[in-house]
C-alpha positions in Angstrom: 22.8 2.9 -4.3 23.7 6.3 -5.8 26.4 6.7 -8.5 27.7 9.1 -11.0 30.6 9.0 -13.5 33.4 11.5 -13.5 36.4 12.4 -15.6 39.6 14.1 -14.6 42.1 15.9 -16.9 44.3 18.9 -16.9 41.3 21.2 -17.1 39.7 19.8 -13.9 37.0 17.3 -13.0 33.6 16.9 -14.7 30.7 14.8 -13.3 27.9 13.0 -15.1 24.3 12.8 -13.9 23.5 10.9 -10.7 21.8 7.6 -11.1 20.0 5.5 -8.6 19.5 1.7 -8.4 18.4 -0.9 -5.9 19.5 -4.5 -5.4 17.0 -7.1 -4.3 17.3 -9.1 -1.2 17.1 -12.9 -1.3 13.5 -14.3 -1.3 12.3 -14.7 2.2 14.9 -12.4 3.6 14.1 -11.7 7.3 13.5 -8.2 8.6 13.2 -7.0 12.2 10.8 -4.5 13.7 12.4 -1.1 13.4 14.5 -2.0 10.3 13.9 0.1 7.1 14.1 -0.1 3.4 14.5 3.0 1.2 13.0 3.0 -2.3 12.9 5.7 -4.9 9.6 5.5 -6.8 9.5 6.9 -10.3 6.3 8.5 -11.6 4.7 6.4 -14.3 1.9 3.8 -14.7 2.3 2.5 -11.1 3.7 5.4 -8.9 1.7 8.6 -9.3 4.7 10.8 -8.5 8.4 10.5 -8.1 9.7 10.4 -4.5 12.0 8.5 -2.2 10.3 6.6 0.7 11.8 4.9 3.7 9.6 2.1 4.7 9.6 0.6 8.2 9.7 -3.2 8.2 8.4 -5.8 10.6 8.8 -9.5 10.7 5.7 -11.4 12.0 3.9 -14.7 11.8 0.5 -13.2 12.4 -0.5 -13.9 8.8 0.0 -17.7 9.3 3.8 -17.9 8.6 6.7 -15.6 9.1 6.7 -12.8 6.6 8.3 -9.4 6.2 5.7 -6.5 6.0 6.0 -2.8 5.4 4.6 -1.1 8.5 3.0 1.8 6.7 0.8 2.2 3.6 2.4 1.8 0.2 3.5 5.3 -0.9 3.3 6.8 2.6 6.2 9.0 3.7 5.8 7.8 7.3 3.8 5.6 9.7 0.6 7.2 10.9 1.0 9.6 13.9 -2.4 8.7 15.3 -5.4 6.4 14.5 -7.3 9.2 12.8 -4.3 10.8 11.1 -5.7 12.5 8.0 -2.5 13.7 6.4 -1.4 12.8 2.9 2.1 12.0 4.2 0.7 9.2 6.4 -2.1 8.0 4.0 0.1 7.1 1.1 -1.3 6.2 -2.3 -4.6 4.5 -3.3 -5.3 1.7 -5.8 -8.4 0.4 -7.5 -8.7 -3.4 -7.3 -6.5 -5.3 -9.8 -5.2 -2.0 -11.2 -1.5 -1.2 -11.2 -1.9 2.6 -11.3 -1.7 4.3 -8.0 -3.2 7.7 -7.1 -2.0 10.4 -4.8 -4.6 12.8 -3.2 -3.4 15.8 -1.3 -6.9 16.8 -0.1 -7.5 19.0 -3.1 -6.2 17.3 -6.2 -5.8 13.7 -7.4 -2.7 12.7 -9.3 -3.2 11.4 -12.0 -6.6 12.9 -12.6 -7.7 10.3 -15.2 -11.3 9.4 -15.7 -12.7 6.3 -14.0 -15.2 3.6 -15.1 -16.8 0.7 -13.3 -14.8 -2.5 -12.8 -16.6 -5.7 -13.4 -14.4 -8.7 -14.0 -13.9 -12.2 -12.7 -10.4 -12.0 -11.4 -8.3 -11.8 -8.3 -5.4 -9.3 -8.3 -3.0 -10.6 -10.9 0.7 -10.5 -10.3 1.5 -8.2 -13.3 -0.7 -5.6 -11.8 0.5 -6.0 -8.2 1.9 -2.6 -7.1 3.9 -4.2 -4.3 5.8 -6.3 -6.8 6.1 -3.4 -9.3 7.3 -0.8 -6.8 9.2 -2.9 -4.2 10.6 -5.7 -6.2 10.5 -9.5 -6.6 8.9 -11.4 -3.7 6.8 -8.5 -2.5 3.0 -8.7 -3.0 -0.4 -7.7 -1.7 -1.5 -10.1 1.1 -4.2 -12.6 0.4 -7.6 -12.5 2.2 -6.6 -15.5 4.3 -3.5 -13.8 5.5 -5.2 -10.5 6.2 -8.0 -12.3 8.1 -5.5 -14.1 10.3 -3.9 -10.7 11.1 -7.3 -9.2 11.8 -8.3 -12.0 14.1 -5.0 -11.9 16.0 -5.5 -8.2 16.7 -8.8 -8.6 18.6 -11.0 -7.3 15.7 -11.1 -3.6 16.6 -9.9 -0.5 14.9 -7.8 0.8 17.8 -6.0 -2.5 18.2 -5.2 -2.4 14.5 -3.4 1.0 15.0 -1.7 0.0 18.2 -0.3 -3.1 16.6 3.1 -3.2 14.9 1.3 -2.6 11.5 0.0 0.9 12.5 -3.2 0.6 10.4 -5.0 3.9 10.4 -8.0 5.8 8.9 -6.5 6.7 5.5 -9.9 7.1 3.8 -10.6 6.0 0.2 -11.3 7.3 -3.2 -14.9 7.0 -4.3 -16.3 5.6 -7.6 -15.5 9.0 -9.2 -12.0 9.3 -7.7 -13.0 11.9 -5.0 -11.3 11.6 -1.7 -13.7 10.5 1.1 -13.5 9.6 4.8 -9.8 10.3 5.4 -9.5 10.4 9.2 -12.8 8.5 9.6 -12.5 5.2 7.7 -9.6 2.9 6.8 -9.7 0.3 4.0 -6.8 -2.0 3.0 -7.1 -4.3 0.0 -6.3 -8.0 -0.1 -5.5 -9.7 -3.4 -8.8 -11.6 -3.5 -12.1 -10.7 -5.0 -15.5 -11.7 -3.6 -17.4 -11.2 -6.9 -17.2 -9.5 -10.3 -17.7 -6.0 -8.7 -16.5 -6.6 -5.1 -13.2 -7.3 -3.4 -12.2 -8.5 0.1 -10.5 -6.0 2.2 -9.9 -4.9 5.8 -12.4 -2.2 6.8 -12.4 -0.2 10.1 -13.7 3.2 11.3 -13.4 5.7 14.1 -16.1 4.1 16.1 -13.6 1.2 16.8 -15.5 -1.2 14.5 -13.6 -3.4 12.2 -14.4 -6.3 9.8 -13.1 -8.2 6.8 -15.3 -6.7 4.1 -16.4 -8.9 1.3 -15.9 -12.1 3.3 -18.9 -14.5 3.5 -21.7 -12.8 5.5 -20.1 -9.3 5.3 -21.8 -6.3 3.6 -20.3 -5.0 0.4 -20.2 -1.6 -1.1 -21.8 -1.4 -4.6 -19.1 -1.1 -7.3 -16.5 -1.9 -4.6 -13.6 -2.7 -7.0 -13.8 0.8 -8.5 -13.1 2.4 -5.1 -9.5 3.0 -4.5 -8.1 1.9 -1.1 -4.8 1.6 0.7 -2.3 -1.2 0.1 0.1 -3.0 2.4 2.8 -5.3 1.2 4.5 -8.5 2.5 7.5 -10.5 1.2 7.6 -14.2 0.9 
């Protein structure tokens, strides 16, 4: 909602500053494919910049029970236009594992340009650091590894099927251990809320060869210092 105060007297009408606020839906509120939710993100310790995003929503039980999902990356202005879409508008923002601060990368510069260090801690993604909750409101969260694995399995375990699904997963790239943008248009990585070790996390990984896996799951290969890499985030609502 958008509002501003005004006052009228004999001299005319004066207006105050416009303010914006958003009401939360009831927990478990259903959404339909094609419905939308518009959110104004304010720059701070979660959103890297201030902007208004209209998220496409889908209702699906592919994760094991019926949930409402955003059908584009958190912070993305739009759904991806193609599987190898390498634009910032479609890629959205990136997060290190169990960190609330998001990062924008326009291909040249990272915002914020803070220094990075290794992440080694025995923890899943805690709720107070969950950017889905912090940016979208109560009930929204990062999916668990079980939920993402069920989605992955239902979509025939290939990169192209991930894009052609209602989720429109695409090759948004990642930020490396030093915060440098890498592989946008070649690799896609989407975090789950579960770790696989002190330095590694479980996430959906796919590339332009069509290969896809749940990285960090038992038997899967892990990148060294995986948690320090920043990847895309999707959100669902209970």
